Backbone as XML, in Angstrom:
<?xml version="1.0"?>
<chain id="A" units="angstrom">
  <residue number="1" name="MET">
    <atom name="N" x="0.923" y="-1.263" z="0.104"/>
    <atom name="CA" x="0.072" y="0.057" z="0.108"/>
    <atom name="C" x="0.996" y="1.263" z="-0.123"/>
  </residue>
  <residue number="2" name="ALA">
    <atom name="N" x="0.531" y="2.098" z="-0.864"/>
    <atom name="CA" x="1.338" y="3.512" z="-1.066"/>
    <atom name="C" x="1.014" y="4.315" z="0.329"/>
  </residue>
  <residue number="3" name="GLU">
    <atom name="N" x="2.248" y="5.024" z="0.446"/>
    <atom name="CA" x="2.228" y="5.850" z="1.697"/>
    <atom name="C" x="1.296" y="7.203" z="1.238"/>
  </residue>
  <residue number="4" name="PRO">
    <atom name="N" x="0.627" y="7.817" z="2.311"/>
    <atom name="CA" x="-0.294" y="8.855" z="2.072"/>
    <atom name="C" x="0.509" y="10.132" z="1.601"/>
  </residue>
  <residue number="5" name="ALA">
    <atom name="N" x="-0.004" y="10.797" z="0.727"/>
    <atom name="CA" x="0.569" y="11.992" z="0.504"/>
    <atom name="C" x="0.796" y="13.190" z="1.476"/>
  </residue>
  <residue number="6" name="PHE">
    <atom name="N" x="1.707" y="13.918" z="1.386"/>
    <atom name="CA" x="1.781" y="14.793" z="2.223"/>
    <atom name="C" x="0.623" y="15.711" z="2.895"/>
  </residue>
  <residue number="7" name="GLU">
    <atom name="N" x="-0.147" y="16.173" z="1.650"/>
    <atom name="CA" x="-1.426" y="16.577" z="1.796"/>
    <atom name="C" x="-2.022" y="16.233" z="2.768"/>
  </residue>
  <residue number="8" name="GLU">
    <atom name="N" x="-2.536" y="14.797" z="2.536"/>
    <atom name="CA" x="-3.453" y="13.952" z="3.172"/>
    <atom name="C" x="-2.891" y="13.982" z="4.701"/>
  </residue>
  <residue number="9" name="LEU">
    <atom name="N" x="-1.628" y="13.916" z="4.946"/>
    <atom name="CA" x="-0.930" y="13.669" z="6.630"/>
    <atom name="C" x="-1.412" y="15.210" z="6.962"/>
  </residue>
  <residue number="10" name="VAL">
    <atom name="N" x="-1.145" y="16.090" z="6.369"/>
    <atom name="CA" x="-1.499" y="17.759" z="7.164"/>
    <atom name="C" x="-2.952" y="17.623" z="7.402"/>
  </residue>
  <residue number="11" name="ALA">
    <atom name="N" x="-3.693" y="17.067" z="6.357"/>
    <atom name="CA" x="-5.185" y="17.129" z="6.624"/>
    <atom name="C" x="-5.580" y="16.423" z="7.867"/>
  </residue>
  <residue number="12" name="GLN">
    <atom name="N" x="-5.048" y="15.121" z="7.867"/>
    <atom name="CA" x="-5.141" y="14.456" z="9.129"/>
    <atom name="C" x="-4.725" y="15.015" z="10.282"/>
  </residue>
  <residue number="13" name="LEU">
    <atom name="N" x="-3.667" y="15.763" z="10.438"/>
    <atom name="CA" x="-3.237" y="16.524" z="11.576"/>
    <atom name="C" x="-4.027" y="17.585" z="11.704"/>
  </residue>
  <residue number="14" name="GLU">
    <atom name="N" x="-4.429" y="18.125" z="11.154"/>
    <atom name="CA" x="-5.185" y="19.446" z="11.115"/>
    <atom name="C" x="-6.612" y="18.844" z="11.761"/>
  </residue>
  <residue number="15" name="GLU">
    <atom name="N" x="-7.159" y="17.763" z="11.217"/>
    <atom name="CA" x="-8.311" y="17.407" z="12.154"/>
    <atom name="C" x="-8.197" y="17.033" z="13.536"/>
  </residue>
  <residue number="16" name="CYS">
    <atom name="N" x="-6.847" y="16.306" z="13.656"/>
    <atom name="CA" x="-6.618" y="16.107" z="15.067"/>
    <atom name="C" x="-6.848" y="17.340" z="16.125"/>
  </residue>
  <residue number="17" name="ALA">
    <atom name="N" x="-5.866" y="18.421" z="15.591"/>
    <atom name="CA" x="-5.993" y="19.582" z="16.077"/>
    <atom name="C" x="-7.439" y="20.302" z="16.324"/>
  </residue>
  <residue number="18" name="ARG">
    <atom name="N" x="-8.526" y="19.890" z="15.404"/>
    <atom name="CA" x="-9.645" y="20.625" z="15.512"/>
    <atom name="C" x="-10.205" y="19.917" z="16.861"/>
  </residue>
  <residue number="19" name="LYS">
    <atom name="N" x="-10.041" y="18.384" z="16.682"/>
    <atom name="CA" x="-10.704" y="17.634" z="17.713"/>
    <atom name="C" x="-10.297" y="18.056" z="19.069"/>
  </residue>
  <residue number="20" name="LEU">
    <atom name="N" x="-8.848" y="18.217" z="19.245"/>
    <atom name="CA" x="-8.086" y="18.744" z="20.539"/>
    <atom name="C" x="-8.670" y="19.891" z="20.943"/>
  </residue>
  <residue number="21" name="GLU">
    <atom name="N" x="-8.872" y="21.128" z="20.071"/>
    <atom name="CA" x="-9.206" y="22.414" z="20.383"/>
    <atom name="C" x="-10.920" y="22.532" z="20.749"/>
  </residue>
  <residue number="22" name="THR">
    <atom name="N" x="-11.538" y="21.338" z="20.740"/>
    <atom name="CA" x="-13.128" y="21.606" z="21.098"/>
    <atom name="C" x="-12.968" y="21.436" z="22.208"/>
  </residue>
  <residue number="23" name="GLY">
    <atom name="N" x="-11.979" y="20.819" z="23.256"/>
    <atom name="CA" x="-12.371" y="20.626" z="24.737"/>
    <atom name="C" x="-13.266" y="19.808" z="25.096"/>
  </residue>
  <residue number="24" name="ASN">
    <atom name="N" x="-14.119" y="19.233" z="24.178"/>
    <atom name="CA" x="-15.229" y="18.511" z="24.888"/>
    <atom name="C" x="-14.900" y="16.894" z="24.501"/>
  </residue>
  <residue number="25" name="ILE">
    <atom name="N" x="-13.831" y="16.591" z="24.930"/>
    <atom name="CA" x="-13.471" y="15.139" z="24.806"/>
    <atom name="C" x="-12.728" y="14.511" z="26.154"/>
  </residue>
  <residue number="26" name="PRO">
    <atom name="N" x="-13.039" y="13.237" z="26.444"/>
    <atom name="CA" x="-12.466" y="12.744" z="27.789"/>
    <atom name="C" x="-10.828" y="12.731" z="27.415"/>
  </residue>
  <residue number="27" name="LEU">
    <atom name="N" x="-10.235" y="12.529" z="28.695"/>
    <atom name="CA" x="-8.798" y="12.857" z="28.819"/>
    <atom name="C" x="-8.382" y="11.882" z="28.165"/>
  </residue>
  <residue number="28" name="GLU">
    <atom name="N" x="-8.572" y="10.458" z="28.274"/>
    <atom name="CA" x="-7.994" y="9.278" z="27.349"/>
    <atom name="C" x="-8.235" y="9.609" z="25.925"/>
  </residue>
  <residue number="29" name="GLU">
    <atom name="N" x="-9.318" y="10.007" z="25.388"/>
    <atom name="CA" x="-9.733" y="10.017" z="23.998"/>
    <atom name="C" x="-8.630" y="11.310" z="23.606"/>
  </residue>
  <residue number="30" name="GLY">
    <atom name="N" x="-8.450" y="12.425" z="24.222"/>
    <atom name="CA" x="-7.639" y="13.549" z="23.815"/>
    <atom name="C" x="-6.252" y="12.785" z="23.927"/>
  </residue>
  <residue number="31" name="LEU">
    <atom name="N" x="-5.645" y="11.758" z="24.891"/>
    <atom name="CA" x="-4.527" y="11.701" z="24.642"/>
    <atom name="C" x="-4.098" y="10.901" z="23.579"/>
  </residue>
  <residue number="32" name="ALA">
    <atom name="N" x="-5.289" y="9.835" z="22.841"/>
    <atom name="CA" x="-5.148" y="8.940" z="21.921"/>
    <atom name="C" x="-4.785" y="9.934" z="20.573"/>
  </residue>
  <residue number="33" name="ILE">
    <atom name="N" x="-5.542" y="11.094" z="20.704"/>
    <atom name="CA" x="-5.676" y="12.156" z="19.452"/>
    <atom name="C" x="-4.419" y="12.896" z="19.452"/>
  </residue>
  <residue number="34" name="PHE">
    <atom name="N" x="-3.740" y="13.095" z="20.535"/>
    <atom name="CA" x="-2.638" y="13.731" z="20.742"/>
    <atom name="C" x="-1.402" y="12.901" z="20.115"/>
  </residue>
  <residue number="35" name="GLU">
    <atom name="N" x="-1.570" y="11.633" z="20.709"/>
    <atom name="CA" x="-0.543" y="10.493" z="20.262"/>
    <atom name="C" x="-0.453" y="10.369" z="18.597"/>
  </residue>
  <residue number="36" name="GLU">
    <atom name="N" x="-1.600" y="10.144" z="18.007"/>
    <atom name="CA" x="-1.946" y="10.281" z="16.662"/>
    <atom name="C" x="-1.337" y="11.490" z="15.929"/>
  </residue>
  <residue number="37" name="GLY">
    <atom name="N" x="-1.334" y="12.743" z="16.251"/>
    <atom name="CA" x="-0.802" y="13.715" z="15.943"/>
    <atom name="C" x="0.420" y="13.810" z="15.639"/>
  </residue>
  <residue number="38" name="ALA">
    <atom name="N" x="1.314" y="13.313" z="17.031"/>
    <atom name="CA" x="2.704" y="12.978" z="17.349"/>
    <atom name="C" x="2.927" y="12.139" z="16.053"/>
  </residue>
  <residue number="39" name="ALA">
    <atom name="N" x="2.517" y="11.093" z="15.884"/>
    <atom name="CA" x="2.936" y="10.223" z="14.926"/>
    <atom name="C" x="2.597" y="10.825" z="13.502"/>
  </residue>
  <residue number="40" name="LEU">
    <atom name="N" x="1.686" y="11.723" z="13.106"/>
    <atom name="CA" x="1.491" y="12.191" z="11.852"/>
    <atom name="C" x="2.882" y="13.294" z="11.611"/>
  </residue>
  <residue number="41" name="VAL">
    <atom name="N" x="3.082" y="14.062" z="12.626"/>
    <atom name="CA" x="4.279" y="14.834" z="12.634"/>
    <atom name="C" x="5.525" y="14.394" z="12.223"/>
  </residue>
  <residue number="42" name="ASP">
    <atom name="N" x="5.590" y="13.311" z="12.859"/>
    <atom name="CA" x="6.934" y="12.523" z="12.608"/>
    <atom name="C" x="6.826" y="11.915" z="11.351"/>
  </residue>
  <residue number="43" name="GLN">
    <atom name="N" x="5.886" y="11.447" z="10.431"/>
    <atom name="CA" x="5.557" y="11.163" z="9.161"/>
    <atom name="C" x="5.823" y="12.164" z="8.497"/>
  </residue>
  <residue number="44" name="LEU">
    <atom name="N" x="5.522" y="13.241" z="8.629"/>
    <atom name="CA" x="5.690" y="14.661" z="7.889"/>
    <atom name="C" x="7.040" y="15.104" z="7.836"/>
  </residue>
  <residue number="45" name="ARG">
    <atom name="N" x="7.746" y="14.810" z="8.989"/>
    <atom name="CA" x="9.051" y="15.586" z="9.261"/>
    <atom name="C" x="9.849" y="14.529" z="7.970"/>
  </residue>
  <residue number="46" name="LYS">
    <atom name="N" x="9.812" y="13.219" z="8.246"/>
    <atom name="CA" x="10.476" y="12.179" z="7.094"/>
    <atom name="C" x="10.584" y="12.799" z="5.780"/>
  </residue>
  <residue number="47" name="LEU">
    <atom name="N" x="8.891" y="13.021" z="5.484"/>
    <atom name="CA" x="8.697" y="13.500" z="3.943"/>
    <atom name="C" x="9.425" y="14.679" z="3.698"/>
  </residue>
  <residue number="48" name="LEU">
    <atom name="N" x="9.493" y="15.508" z="4.641"/>
    <atom name="CA" x="10.157" y="16.974" z="4.242"/>
    <atom name="C" x="11.601" y="16.878" z="4.407"/>
  </residue>
  <residue number="49" name="SER">
    <atom name="N" x="12.013" y="15.741" z="5.241"/>
    <atom name="CA" x="13.538" y="15.723" z="5.179"/>
    <atom name="C" x="13.865" y="15.081" z="3.733"/>
  </residue>
  <residue number="50" name="THR">
    <atom name="N" x="13.305" y="14.078" z="3.375"/>
    <atom name="CA" x="13.693" y="13.453" z="2.119"/>
    <atom name="C" x="13.492" y="14.735" z="1.004"/>
  </residue>
  <residue number="51" name="ALA">
    <atom name="N" x="12.347" y="15.532" z="0.848"/>
    <atom name="CA" x="12.191" y="16.647" z="0.040"/>
    <atom name="C" x="13.037" y="17.515" z="-0.052"/>
  </residue>
  <residue number="52" name="GLU">
    <atom name="N" x="13.570" y="17.901" z="1.012"/>
    <atom name="CA" x="14.842" y="18.702" z="1.213"/>
    <atom name="C" x="16.290" y="18.271" z="0.875"/>
  </residue>
  <residue number="53" name="LEU">
    <atom name="N" x="16.285" y="16.862" z="1.016"/>
    <atom name="CA" x="17.750" y="16.240" z="0.550"/>
    <atom name="C" x="17.588" y="16.091" z="-1.159"/>
  </residue>
  <residue number="54" name="ARG">
    <atom name="N" x="16.673" y="16.007" z="-1.713"/>
    <atom name="CA" x="16.347" y="16.127" z="-3.119"/>
    <atom name="C" x="16.513" y="17.305" z="-3.738"/>
  </residue>
  <residue number="55" name="VAL">
    <atom name="N" x="16.021" y="18.517" z="-3.041"/>
    <atom name="CA" x="16.431" y="19.742" z="-3.373"/>
    <atom name="C" x="17.794" y="20.193" z="-3.558"/>
  </residue>
  <residue number="56" name="GLN">
    <atom name="N" x="18.499" y="19.883" z="-2.331"/>
    <atom name="CA" x="19.585" y="19.981" z="-2.186"/>
    <atom name="C" x="20.599" y="19.419" z="-3.043"/>
  </residue>
  <residue number="57" name="ARG">
    <atom name="N" x="20.258" y="17.956" z="-3.599"/>
    <atom name="CA" x="21.094" y="17.520" z="-4.663"/>
    <atom name="C" x="20.995" y="18.037" z="-5.976"/>
  </residue>
  <residue number="58" name="LEU">
    <atom name="N" x="19.638" y="18.595" z="-6.214"/>
    <atom name="CA" x="19.286" y="18.980" z="-7.434"/>
    <atom name="C" x="20.151" y="20.387" z="-7.444"/>
  </residue>
  <residue number="59" name="GLN">
    <atom name="N" x="20.537" y="21.319" z="-6.445"/>
    <atom name="CA" x="20.845" y="22.593" z="-6.158"/>
    <atom name="C" x="22.536" y="22.122" z="-6.519"/>
  </residue>
  <residue number="60" name="ASP">
    <atom name="N" x="22.977" y="21.222" z="-5.706"/>
    <atom name="CA" x="24.252" y="20.931" z="-6.006"/>
    <atom name="C" x="24.716" y="20.361" z="-7.266"/>
  </residue>
  <residue number="61" name="SER">
    <atom name="N" x="23.924" y="19.671" z="-8.000"/>
    <atom name="CA" x="24.122" y="19.532" z="-9.644"/>
    <atom name="C" x="24.037" y="20.597" z="-10.361"/>
  </residue>
  <residue number="62" name="LEU">
    <atom name="N" x="23.152" y="21.504" z="-10.172"/>
    <atom name="CA" x="23.151" y="22.626" z="-11.133"/>
    <atom name="C" x="24.105" y="23.505" z="-10.552"/>
  </residue>
  <residue number="63" name="GLN">
    <atom name="N" x="24.789" y="23.648" z="-9.576"/>
    <atom name="CA" x="25.868" y="24.485" z="-9.277"/>
    <atom name="C" x="27.115" y="23.950" z="-9.683"/>
  </residue>
  <residue number="64" name="GLU">
    <atom name="N" x="27.184" y="22.730" z="-9.850"/>
    <atom name="CA" x="28.430" y="22.192" z="-10.445"/>
    <atom name="C" x="28.174" y="22.228" z="-12.009"/>
  </residue>
  <residue number="65" name="GLY">
    <atom name="N" x="27.660" y="22.716" z="-12.793"/>
    <atom name="CA" x="27.243" y="22.789" z="-14.212"/>
    <atom name="C" x="26.619" y="21.466" z="-14.579"/>
  </residue>
  <residue number="66" name="GLY">
    <atom name="N" x="26.133" y="20.949" z="-13.777"/>
    <atom name="CA" x="25.026" y="19.982" z="-14.450"/>
    <atom name="C" x="23.944" y="20.166" z="-14.853"/>
  </residue>
  <residue number="67" name="SER">
    <atom name="N" x="22.959" y="19.241" z="-15.406"/>
    <atom name="CA" x="21.748" y="19.667" z="-15.809"/>
    <atom name="C" x="20.870" y="19.189" z="-14.867"/>
  </residue>
  <residue number="68" name="TYR">
    <atom name="N" x="19.482" y="19.676" z="-15.053"/>
    <atom name="CA" x="18.409" y="18.805" z="-14.243"/>
    <atom name="C" x="18.189" y="17.247" z="-14.925"/>
  </residue>
  <residue number="69" name="ARG">
    <atom name="N" x="18.435" y="16.405" z="-14.297"/>
    <atom name="CA" x="17.941" y="15.094" z="-14.461"/>
    <atom name="C" x="17.436" y="14.498" z="-13.502"/>
  </residue>
  <residue number="70" name="GLU">
    <atom name="N" x="16.272" y="13.680" z="-13.508"/>
    <atom name="CA" x="15.455" y="13.199" z="-12.331"/>
    <atom name="C" x="16.047" y="11.834" z="-11.882"/>
  </residue>
  <residue number="71" name="GLU">
    <atom name="N" x="16.616" y="11.897" z="-10.732"/>
    <atom name="CA" x="17.397" y="10.619" z="-10.284"/>
    <atom name="C" x="16.069" y="9.966" z="-9.821"/>
  </residue>
  <residue number="72" name="THR">
    <atom name="N" x="16.254" y="8.757" z="-9.349"/>
    <atom name="CA" x="15.477" y="7.437" z="-8.722"/>
    <atom name="C" x="15.186" y="8.263" z="-7.544"/>
  </residue>
  <residue number="73" name="PRO">
    <atom name="N" x="13.749" y="8.024" z="-7.046"/>
    <atom name="CA" x="13.438" y="8.991" z="-5.999"/>
    <atom name="C" x="14.065" y="8.219" z="-4.749"/>
  </residue>
  <residue number="74" name="LEU">
    <atom name="N" x="14.181" y="8.796" z="-3.619"/>
    <atom name="CA" x="14.963" y="8.561" z="-2.614"/>
    <atom name="C" x="14.020" y="7.593" z="-1.722"/>
  </residue>
  <residue number="75" name="ASN">
    <atom name="N" x="14.497" y="6.665" z="-1.160"/>
    <atom name="CA" x="13.584" y="5.811" z="-0.251"/>
    <atom name="C" x="14.180" y="6.254" z="1.189"/>
  </residue>
  <residue number="76" name="ASP">
    <atom name="N" x="13.542" y="5.525" z="2.128"/>
    <atom name="CA" x="13.658" y="5.957" z="3.643"/>
    <atom name="C" x="15.042" y="5.679" z="3.866"/>
  </residue>
  <residue number="77" name="GLU">
    <atom name="N" x="15.588" y="4.721" z="3.552"/>
    <atom name="CA" x="17.074" y="4.043" z="3.724"/>
    <atom name="C" x="18.211" y="5.069" z="3.382"/>
  </residue>
  <residue number="78" name="THR">
    <atom name="N" x="17.794" y="5.494" z="2.247"/>
    <atom name="CA" x="18.862" y="6.675" z="1.453"/>
    <atom name="C" x="18.773" y="7.824" z="2.294"/>
  </residue>
  <residue number="79" name="ALA">
    <atom name="N" x="17.738" y="8.342" z="2.442"/>
    <atom name="CA" x="17.601" y="9.612" z="3.237"/>
    <atom name="C" x="17.971" y="9.463" z="4.418"/>
  </residue>
  <residue number="80" name="ASN">
    <atom name="N" x="18.054" y="8.374" z="5.313"/>
    <atom name="CA" x="18.257" y="8.379" z="6.719"/>
    <atom name="C" x="19.688" y="8.326" z="6.413"/>
  </residue>
  <residue number="81" name="SER">
    <atom name="N" x="20.333" y="7.487" z="5.907"/>
    <atom name="CA" x="21.899" y="7.033" z="6.032"/>
    <atom name="C" x="22.631" y="8.501" z="5.680"/>
  </residue>
  <residue number="82" name="ASP">
    <atom name="N" x="21.844" y="9.497" z="4.598"/>
    <atom name="CA" x="22.661" y="10.685" z="4.205"/>
    <atom name="C" x="22.455" y="11.737" z="5.390"/>
  </residue>
  <residue number="83" name="ASP">
    <atom name="N" x="21.299" y="11.790" z="6.009"/>
    <atom name="CA" x="20.797" y="12.432" z="7.205"/>
    <atom name="C" x="22.305" y="12.383" z="8.399"/>
  </residue>
  <residue number="84" name="THR">
    <atom name="N" x="22.385" y="11.408" z="8.432"/>
    <atom name="CA" x="23.464" y="11.101" z="9.455"/>
    <atom name="C" x="24.964" y="11.679" z="9.256"/>
  </residue>
  <residue number="85" name="THR">
    <atom name="N" x="25.264" y="12.244" z="7.961"/>
    <atom name="CA" x="26.487" y="12.852" z="7.391"/>
    <atom name="C" x="26.616" y="14.369" z="7.337"/>
  </residue>
  <residue number="86" name="SER">
    <atom name="N" x="25.300" y="14.968" z="7.686"/>
    <atom name="CA" x="25.503" y="16.184" z="7.880"/>
    <atom name="C" x="25.455" y="16.932" z="9.269"/>
  </residue>
</chain>
C-alpha cells in the first residue's frame, strides 16, 4: 500500500488539532488523538527531510554545471543514511 501524500497527512493532523481544540473530549480520547498527531508530525518530518535532500542534490548538481535530470526517488534508507552525514 502506498504511503499517504503529504497533503493527506497535513489534513489528518489538522483534524486532530480541531478535535483537541474543542475541549469537549475525555482525557483518554484526547491523549490518543495527541499521540496520533505526534505520529503524523513524525511522518511529515520524514517526508520533508527527503524532499529537502532531493532539492539540495538538485541545487548541488546545477551549481556544478550539471543539468537537471530526475534521479531515482529516494527511499527512507537513503534519506536516513544521508542525514547522518550532515
